[in-house]
C-alpha positions as CSV (number, residue, x, y, z in Angstrom):
1,M,-73.4,141.4,-10.5
2,S,-74.6,141.1,-14.1
3,D,-72.0,139.3,-15.0
4,L,-71.5,136.5,-12.3
5,P,-71.1,133.0,-14.8
6,S,-73.7,131.3,-12.9
7,R,-75.7,129.8,-15.6
8,R,-73.0,127.6,-16.5
9,H,-72.8,126.0,-12.5
10,V,-74.4,123.0,-11.8
11,L,-77.0,122.5,-9.3
12,I,-76.0,120.4,-6.6
13,G,-78.8,121.1,-4.2
14,G,-82.6,120.8,-4.9
15,V,-84.8,123.6,-3.5
16,A,-85.7,121.9,-0.4
17,A,-81.9,121.3,0.6
18,G,-81.5,125.4,-0.1
19,A,-81.0,125.3,-3.9
20,A,-77.1,126.1,-3.4
21,I,-74.5,126.2,-5.9
22,V,-71.1,125.0,-5.9
23,T,-68.8,125.8,-8.8
24,A,-65.2,124.6,-9.6
25,T,-62.0,124.5,-8.1
26,G,-58.2,124.3,-8.6
27,A,-56.7,123.5,-12.3
28,A,-58.8,123.5,-15.5
29,R,-59.9,119.8,-15.2
30,S,-62.0,121.1,-12.4
31,A,-65.9,121.3,-12.8
32,A,-69.0,121.5,-10.8
33,V,-70.8,117.8,-10.5
34,R,-74.1,117.4,-9.4
35,S,-74.9,116.0,-6.3
36,G,-75.7,112.4,-5.7
37,E,-73.5,111.6,-9.2
38,A,-70.3,111.3,-8.0
39,R,-67.9,109.4,-10.5
40,T,-66.2,106.2,-8.6
41,A,-63.3,107.0,-10.5
42,G,-62.0,109.6,-12.8
43,G,-61.2,108.8,-16.6
44,R,-58.9,106.1,-17.1
45,G,-56.3,108.7,-18.9
46,E,-56.1,110.8,-15.7
47,P,-53.1,110.8,-13.5
48,L,-53.7,108.3,-10.3
49,L,-51.6,109.9,-6.7
50,A,-51.5,107.9,-3.9
51,L,-50.8,109.2,-0.5
52,V,-49.4,106.2,1.2
53,G,-49.2,106.2,5.2
54,V,-51.7,108.7,6.4
55,T,-54.1,108.7,9.3
56,V,-57.5,109.9,7.4
57,I,-59.8,111.9,9.7
58,D,-63.3,113.0,8.8
59,A,-66.4,113.7,10.8
60,T,-67.7,110.2,9.8
61,R,-65.0,107.8,11.3
62,A,-65.5,107.8,14.9
63,Q,-61.7,106.6,15.0
64,P,-59.2,107.8,12.7
65,L,-57.9,105.6,10.0
66,I,-54.5,104.8,10.7
67,N,-51.5,104.0,7.9
68,S,-54.0,104.0,5.3
69,T,-53.6,104.8,1.4
70,V,-56.1,106.9,-0.5
71,L,-55.7,106.7,-3.9
72,I,-57.1,109.7,-6.2
73,R,-57.5,109.6,-10.0
74,G,-57.8,113.3,-11.5
75,D,-59.9,114.9,-9.3
76,R,-61.4,112.0,-7.6
77,I,-61.2,109.5,-4.6
78,V,-61.3,106.4,-6.0
79,R,-60.4,104.0,-3.0
80,V,-59.4,104.6,1.0
81,G,-57.9,101.8,3.2
82,R,-55.3,100.3,5.4
83,R,-52.2,100.7,3.7
84,G,-51.8,96.6,3.2
85,Q,-55.3,96.4,1.7
86,V,-55.1,99.0,-1.0
87,P,-52.5,98.2,-3.6
88,V,-50.8,100.8,-5.5
89,P,-51.2,100.2,-9.4
90,P,-48.3,101.0,-11.3
91,G,-47.3,104.1,-12.8
92,A,-49.0,105.8,-9.8
93,T,-47.4,109.0,-8.3
94,V,-46.4,108.0,-4.5
95,V,-46.5,110.5,-1.5
96,D,-45.0,108.9,1.2
97,L,-47.6,110.9,4.3
98,T,-45.7,108.2,7.0
99,G,-46.9,110.4,10.6
100,K,-49.0,113.0,8.8
101,Y,-53.1,113.4,9.0
102,L,-55.4,113.9,6.3
103,I,-58.4,115.7,6.6
104,P,-61.4,117.2,4.5
105,G,-60.8,120.5,2.6
106,L,-61.6,123.3,4.9
107,W,-65.1,125.6,4.1
108,E,-65.3,129.2,5.0
109,M,-68.6,129.6,5.4
110,H,-69.0,133.2,6.1
111,A,-66.5,135.5,4.1
112,H,-65.7,139.3,2.7
113,S,-62.8,138.7,0.6
114,I,-60.5,140.9,-0.1
115,G,-57.7,142.0,-2.6
116,T,-57.2,141.1,-5.9
117,E,-56.9,137.4,-7.6
118,H,-53.2,137.5,-6.1
119,I,-54.5,137.4,-2.4
120,S,-57.6,136.3,-1.2
121,P,-57.7,132.9,-3.5
122,P,-54.3,131.7,-3.0
123,L,-54.2,132.5,1.0
124,Y,-57.4,130.0,0.9
125,L,-56.0,127.5,-0.9
126,A,-52.3,127.9,1.5
127,N,-54.7,127.6,5.1
128,G,-56.1,124.4,3.4
129,V,-59.8,126.4,2.5
130,T,-61.1,124.5,-0.5
131,S,-64.6,126.2,-0.4
132,V,-65.7,129.5,0.1
133,R,-69.5,131.2,0.9
134,E,-69.0,134.9,-0.1
135,M,-71.5,137.0,1.5
136,A,-72.1,139.5,-0.3
137,G,-72.2,139.9,-4.3
138,S,-69.2,140.8,-5.9
139,A,-68.2,140.8,-9.9
140,V,-64.6,141.0,-8.7
141,V,-65.3,137.5,-6.9
142,A,-67.1,136.2,-9.8
143,G,-64.5,137.0,-11.8
144,W,-62.3,135.3,-9.6
145,R,-64.6,132.2,-9.8
146,E,-64.3,132.2,-13.7
147,A,-60.7,132.3,-13.8
148,I,-60.4,129.5,-11.5
149,E,-62.8,127.0,-13.8
150,Q,-61.1,128.1,-16.9
151,G,-57.6,127.0,-15.0
152,R,-56.1,130.9,-15.0
153,I,-55.5,131.0,-11.6
154,R,-55.7,128.4,-8.8
155,G,-58.4,129.2,-5.9
156,P,-61.5,127.8,-3.5
157,R,-65.0,126.4,-5.1
158,W,-67.1,130.0,-4.4
159,T,-70.3,130.0,-3.8
160,I,-71.5,133.6,-3.7
161,A,-74.6,136.0,-2.5
162,S,-76.5,138.4,-4.1
163,T,-75.8,142.1,-3.5
164,I,-76.7,142.7,0.0
165,V,-80.2,143.3,0.6
166,D,-81.1,146.0,3.6
167,G,-84.0,148.4,4.5
168,S,-83.5,152.3,4.1
169,P,-81.9,154.0,5.5
170,S,-79.5,151.3,5.8
171,L,-76.5,150.5,7.8
172,L,-74.4,149.5,4.6
173,A,-75.2,152.2,2.0
174,D,-73.7,155.8,1.5
175,P,-75.4,158.2,0.4
176,E,-73.2,158.8,-2.3
177,D,-72.3,155.5,-3.2
178,P,-75.2,153.6,-2.9
179,S,-74.2,150.3,-5.1
180,G,-73.2,148.2,-1.9
181,A,-76.7,147.2,-1.4
182,I,-80.4,147.1,-2.7
183,L,-82.7,149.3,-0.5
184,V,-86.0,148.0,0.3
185,A,-88.8,149.9,2.3
186,T,-91.9,148.1,0.5
187,P,-92.9,144.6,-0.2
188,A,-93.4,145.5,-3.7
189,Q,-89.4,146.5,-3.4
190,A,-88.7,143.4,-1.4
191,R,-90.2,141.4,-4.1
192,R,-87.8,142.7,-7.3
193,A,-84.6,143.1,-4.7
194,V,-85.3,139.1,-5.1
195,R,-86.2,139.1,-8.7
196,Q,-83.0,141.0,-9.5
197,A,-80.8,138.7,-7.5
198,K,-82.3,135.8,-9.3
199,A,-81.7,137.2,-12.8
200,E,-78.0,137.9,-11.8
201,G,-77.3,134.7,-11.0
202,A,-76.7,135.0,-7.3
203,D,-76.3,131.5,-5.6
204,F,-78.8,133.2,-3.2
205,V,-80.1,136.4,-1.5
206,K,-78.1,138.2,1.2
207,V,-80.9,139.7,3.8
208,Y,-79.4,142.3,6.3
209,S,-80.1,143.9,9.2
210,R,-82.5,146.8,8.6
211,V,-84.8,145.1,6.4
212,P,-89.0,145.7,7.6
213,R,-90.5,143.0,8.7
214,E,-93.5,143.2,5.8
215,A,-90.4,143.7,3.2
216,Y,-88.5,140.4,5.2
217,A,-92.0,138.3,4.7
218,A,-92.1,139.7,1.1
219,I,-88.5,138.4,0.4
220,A,-89.1,135.0,2.1
221,D,-92.4,134.6,-0.1
222,E,-91.0,135.5,-3.4
223,A,-87.6,133.4,-2.3
224,R,-90.3,131.0,-2.5
225,R,-91.4,131.5,-5.8
226,Q,-88.5,132.0,-7.6
227,H,-86.6,128.7,-5.6
228,I,-83.6,130.7,-4.3
229,P,-82.7,130.6,-0.9
230,F,-82.1,133.4,1.5
231,A,-79.6,133.5,4.2
232,G,-78.0,136.3,6.6
233,H,-78.6,138.5,8.9
234,C,-81.7,138.5,11.4
235,P,-83.6,141.8,10.9
236,D,-83.4,143.4,14.0
237,T,-87.4,143.6,13.6
238,V,-87.9,140.3,12.8
239,P,-88.2,137.3,15.7
240,I,-85.4,134.6,15.1
241,V,-88.3,132.1,15.5
242,Q,-90.5,133.8,12.5
243,A,-87.4,133.9,10.4
244,S,-86.8,130.4,11.1
245,D,-90.4,129.4,9.7
246,A,-89.8,131.6,6.7
247,G,-87.5,129.8,5.5
248,Q,-84.5,131.5,6.3
249,R,-81.3,128.8,5.1
250,S,-78.9,130.4,8.1
251,I,-78.7,132.8,10.5
252,E,-75.5,134.8,11.0
253,H,-73.9,135.9,13.8
254,I,-75.0,135.5,17.5
255,H,-76.2,138.7,18.8
256,T,-80.0,138.8,17.1
257,L,-80.5,135.2,18.6
258,W,-79.7,135.4,22.1
259,C,-82.1,138.8,22.3
260,A,-85.2,135.9,21.4
261,T,-83.6,133.9,24.5
262,S,-84.2,136.6,26.9
263,S,-86.8,136.4,30.1
264,R,-87.5,140.4,29.3
265,H,-88.3,139.4,25.4
266,R,-90.6,142.1,24.8
267,Q,-88.6,145.3,26.4
268,V,-85.7,144.1,24.1
269,Q,-87.7,143.8,21.5
270,R,-88.9,147.3,21.9
271,A,-85.4,148.6,22.2
272,L,-84.6,147.4,18.9
273,A,-87.3,148.6,17.4
274,S,-86.2,152.1,18.6
275,I,-83.4,152.3,16.5
276,T,-82.4,154.7,14.5
277,I,-79.7,155.6,11.8
278,E,-78.5,157.9,9.3
279,P,-77.6,156.3,5.9
280,G,-74.8,154.2,6.4
281,G,-74.9,154.7,10.1
282,Y,-73.1,151.9,11.2
283,A,-71.7,152.9,14.0
284,G,-74.6,154.8,15.7
285,W,-76.8,151.3,15.4
286,F,-73.6,149.7,16.9
287,R,-74.0,151.4,19.9
288,Q,-77.6,151.4,20.0
289,F,-77.8,147.7,19.8
290,H,-75.3,146.9,22.5
291,K,-77.8,148.1,24.9
292,A,-80.5,145.9,24.0
293,E,-77.9,143.1,23.2
294,W,-76.8,143.2,27.0
295,L,-80.1,143.7,28.2
296,A,-81.1,140.0,26.6
297,A,-77.5,138.6,27.8
298,E,-78.0,139.4,31.0
299,N,-81.8,138.5,31.5
300,Y,-80.8,135.2,29.1
301,S,-83.4,132.5,29.7
302,P,-82.4,128.8,29.5
303,K,-86.5,128.0,29.5
304,R,-86.6,130.5,26.3
305,A,-83.7,129.6,24.8
306,A,-84.5,126.0,24.3
307,A,-87.7,126.6,23.0
308,V,-85.8,129.0,20.7
309,F,-83.3,126.2,19.6
310,T,-86.5,123.6,19.0
311,R,-87.5,125.6,16.4
312,L,-84.1,125.8,14.9
313,V,-83.8,122.5,14.4
314,R,-87.1,121.3,13.7
315,N,-87.1,123.9,10.8
316,R,-83.4,123.0,9.8
317,T,-82.0,126.4,10.3
318,W,-78.4,126.7,10.0
319,V,-76.2,128.7,12.5
320,T,-73.3,130.6,11.9
321,P,-71.7,131.7,15.0
322,T,-68.5,134.0,13.6
323,L,-67.1,133.8,17.0
324,A,-63.6,135.1,15.5
325,M,-65.5,137.8,14.5
326,H,-67.1,138.6,17.6
327,Q,-64.2,138.6,19.4
328,I,-62.7,141.3,17.4
329,V,-65.7,143.5,18.1
330,D,-66.1,142.6,21.5
331,R,-62.6,143.1,22.4
332,P,-60.7,145.8,19.7
333,E,-58.4,146.6,22.6
334,A,-56.8,143.5,22.7
335,L,-56.2,143.1,19.0
336,F,-53.1,142.4,18.2
337,L,-51.9,145.1,15.7
338,A,-48.1,143.8,15.0
339,D,-50.1,140.4,13.7
340,D,-47.4,139.0,11.3
341,R,-50.4,137.8,8.9
342,L,-50.6,141.4,7.9
343,K,-47.8,141.1,5.8
344,Y,-50.5,139.7,3.4
345,I,-52.8,142.1,3.2
346,P,-53.0,145.2,1.0
347,A,-52.3,148.5,2.3
348,E,-55.7,149.9,1.6
349,D,-56.9,147.1,3.5
350,Q,-54.9,147.7,6.4
351,Q,-56.3,151.4,6.2
352,W,-59.7,150.4,6.8
353,W,-58.9,148.1,9.6
354,R,-57.5,150.5,11.2
355,W,-60.0,153.3,10.5
356,A,-63.1,150.7,11.8
357,V,-61.3,150.3,14.8
358,D,-60.6,154.0,15.8
359,N,-63.9,155.1,15.0
360,I,-66.6,152.7,15.4
361,Y,-65.3,150.1,18.3
362,K,-62.8,152.2,20.2
363,P,-64.1,155.7,20.6
364,G,-67.1,156.9,22.9
365,R,-66.8,153.7,25.2
366,N,-67.2,154.5,28.8
367,P,-65.6,151.6,31.2
368,Q,-68.8,149.8,31.6
369,E,-69.7,149.1,28.3
370,V,-65.9,148.1,28.0
371,A,-66.6,145.8,30.5
372,Q,-70.0,144.9,29.3
373,Q,-68.5,143.8,26.0
374,H,-65.6,142.0,27.1
375,A,-68.5,139.8,29.2
376,L,-70.4,139.7,26.3
377,F,-67.9,137.1,24.1
378,D,-67.5,134.8,27.3
379,R,-71.5,134.7,27.3
380,R,-71.0,134.2,23.6
381,L,-69.2,131.2,23.8
382,R,-71.4,129.8,26.6
383,F,-74.3,130.3,24.1
384,V,-72.6,128.4,21.3
385,A,-72.2,125.5,24.0
386,A,-75.9,125.5,24.7
387,M,-76.7,125.9,20.7
388,R,-74.3,122.5,20.6
389,E,-76.6,120.7,23.3
390,A,-79.8,121.3,21.7
391,G,-78.3,120.4,18.3
392,V,-78.4,123.2,16.6
393,S,-76.7,122.6,13.2
394,L,-73.7,125.2,13.2
395,L,-71.1,126.1,10.5
396,A,-68.0,127.4,10.9
397,G,-67.2,131.1,9.5
398,S,-65.0,133.9,10.4
399,E,-66.3,136.7,8.4
400,S,-62.6,137.0,6.7
401,G,-62.0,140.3,5.1
402,F,-63.7,141.5,8.2
403,I,-61.4,144.1,10.3
404,Y,-58.2,142.0,11.4
405,A,-60.2,138.8,9.9
406,Y,-57.6,137.6,7.7
407,P,-58.9,135.2,4.5
408,G,-57.9,131.4,5.1
409,F,-56.1,131.6,8.6
410,S,-59.0,133.1,10.5
411,L,-61.5,130.2,9.5
412,H,-58.5,128.1,11.8
413,D,-59.2,130.7,14.6
414,E,-62.9,130.3,14.2
415,L,-62.0,126.3,14.6
416,A,-60.3,126.8,18.1
417,L,-63.1,129.4,19.1
418,L,-65.6,126.5,18.5
419,V,-63.8,123.9,20.5
420,R,-63.3,126.6,23.1
421,S,-67.1,127.3,23.2
422,G,-67.3,123.4,24.2
423,L,-67.5,121.5,20.7
424,T,-65.1,118.6,20.3
425,P,-61.9,118.7,17.7
426,R,-64.1,116.6,15.3
427,E,-67.0,118.4,15.5
428,A,-65.5,121.4,14.9
429,L,-63.4,120.3,11.8
430,G,-67.5,118.6,10.4
431,A,-68.9,122.8,11.1
432,A,-65.8,122.8,8.4
433,T,-66.3,119.9,6.6
434,L,-69.3,118.0,6.4
435,Q,-71.9,120.1,8.1
436,A,-71.0,123.0,5.4
437,A,-71.2,120.1,2.5
438,T,-74.9,119.1,3.6
439,F,-75.9,122.7,4.2
440,M,-74.9,123.2,0.7
441,G,-75.9,120.1,-0.8
442,A,-72.6,119.0,-1.9
443,Q,-72.6,116.2,1.1
444,H,-72.7,113.9,-2.3
445,S,-69.3,115.4,-3.8
446,L,-67.4,117.2,-1.0
447,G,-67.0,116.7,3.2
448,T,-65.5,113.5,3.9
449,I,-63.0,111.1,2.5
450,H,-64.5,108.4,1.0
451,P,-64.3,106.9,-2.8
452,G,-66.4,108.8,-5.6
453,K,-65.7,112.3,-3.7
454,L,-63.8,114.9,-5.0
455,A,-60.1,115.4,-3.8
456,D,-60.4,118.4,-1.7
457,L,-57.8,117.5,1.2
458,V,-55.6,118.8,3.7
459,V,-52.1,117.0,5.0
460,L,-51.3,118.1,8.3
461,D,-48.1,117.6,10.3
462,A,-50.1,116.9,13.5
463,D,-53.2,115.6,14.9
464,P,-56.4,117.9,14.7
465,L,-58.0,115.9,17.1
466,A,-55.4,115.9,19.8
467,D,-55.5,119.9,19.4
468,I,-57.4,121.9,17.3
469,T,-55.1,124.4,16.7
470,H,-53.2,121.9,15.0
471,T,-55.0,122.5,11.7
472,T,-52.7,125.4,11.3
473,K,-50.0,122.9,10.8
474,I,-50.5,122.3,7.0
475,H,-47.8,120.4,4.7
476,A,-50.1,120.2,1.7
477,V,-53.4,120.7,0.2
478,L,-55.0,118.9,-2.6
479,A,-57.4,120.9,-4.8
480,A,-59.9,118.6,-6.9
481,G,-56.9,116.4,-7.4
482,H,-54.0,118.8,-7.8
483,L,-51.0,118.3,-5.2
484,I,-49.8,121.9,-3.7
485,T,-46.8,120.5,-2.1
486,S,-45.0,122.2,1.0
487,A,-42.4,124.0,-1.3
488,E,-45.4,125.4,-3.3
489,R,-47.1,126.3,-0.5
490,R,-44.6,128.5,0.7
491,R,-43.8,129.8,-2.9
492,M,-48.1,130.9,-2.8
493,L,-47.3,132.9,0.4
494,T,-44.3,134.8,-0.7
495,S,-46.1,135.4,-3.7
496,V,-49.1,136.7,-1.5
497,E,-46.9,138.6,0.8
498,Q,-45.3,140.4,-2.5
499,A,-48.6,141.4,-4.0
500,A,-49.8,143.1,-0.8
501,K,-46.8,145.5,-1.5
502,E,-47.7,146.3,-5.1
503,K,-49.7,149.4,-5.0
504,P,-53.7,149.0,-6.9
505,S,-53.9,148.8,-10.6
506,R,-57.0,149.4,-12.5
507,H,-55.7,146.4,-14.9
508,L,-56.4,143.9,-11.6
509,P,-59.6,145.0,-9.9
510,S,-59.8,144.3,-5.9
511,A,-63.0,143.1,-4.1
512,T,-64.9,145.8,-2.0
513,I,-63.1,146.4,1.2
514,G,-64.9,144.5,3.6
515,C,-68.8,144.1,4.0
516,G,-69.4,147.7,3.2
517,C,-70.7,148.7,6.8
518,H,-67.1,149.8,8.3
519,T,-65.7,151.3,5.0
520,P,-64.6,154.9,4.7
521,R,-66.9,157.4,3.4
522,K,-65.4,158.9,0.4
523,S,-64.1,162.1,0.9
């Protein structure tokens, strides 16, 4: 991670907002912009684009703004209003979008991107994902980010985690290849890991499931000292409320959350504390964790949950439910292994996905466990509904790159699952736009469709407020003001399909397969 180019990035959120960093998107003119310093117009010499007749939808508008004109100069939105009230200046390029719908660019808030620069970056943009939070440090993804900034390739804005920090033994670390995680067993090692992340330019520290409690406390303290946020899993032996009190910015996934909301909380904690694993032993951990998770879910306490949710709200701790991931894990038997989207995934990644399903999630489960896992997913949906009702801030993340979670595409699956769990379509869109921008400290530059904002936008053929699945009906995408037309979008997807068929090349590095906890061991 020593080659992360973060020193050239612009801080857009202060320490209180998470000290997050958002990097550039799109063509060569793209640049990161300090929050609160958004220009009201681009340079006068920059091209002017007029989107005419479109219905504007974002999380700040109670009602869509129908039959509107959106003026964009360079990479900035300069005017938004009713068609008759916003004149189109001479020389502007006019795009007639009558009958279309305009939403802010989407954020994938939990990604483990895969493939080469010809796979994940264009897949995100083709699916309207203009910003990505990468949840494991990657020199390859950092290289994509730099290439995007320099205009050599096109892709989303990227925020990149540190190398994952886990306990020892780790769920991630293959003894023959420990590079996938920084292992900490003591507070001193934990503090060194935070300082290492800061020195290497990580945008935040990513914590994982097996970090010991004392080491976790040291991570939290050192992160404050170093002015770098930390986020990720809540470790098995760290109570959720303690993680929230310690300042963890976001908690990923649902499983540890509801372990804190059980009427048999102490018994659940003892079950979690008794988990033992071998290095890299994710499968063994998964089976043991399931027992504690089922015990917690079977004895869910609304009263205890309300207390936990109140603490999360008070501490401004965000949650990324990753329902798309949980659906895959809970119901692997239901996976559609002939999914048409597989044509965009390299053979190596497809092989890993099949290996993980066949060696981790399907084998050894008796009928009772299968039934429990299926029931768990329905309970996860209800749990997200309870968080929403309590006012917990939610982010949209699908864990793209995970098994059968497709970069770009799977975020739309996540949005549909959020609505299925009880969010309105507007709230689900907000989780992937304004909420994400606010979490990143970028709400003054991104997340809504207003003058002064960066022109990261998605044009849809149908109304997403009527049916959230309409977010998949993408007509065009704008990345930092650059219009990707329907025809260009089709060409992008065709190019990805061709790239996925090509053999790996040492001249074009690929991102590490997935998050590291499911990767087949080297032979």
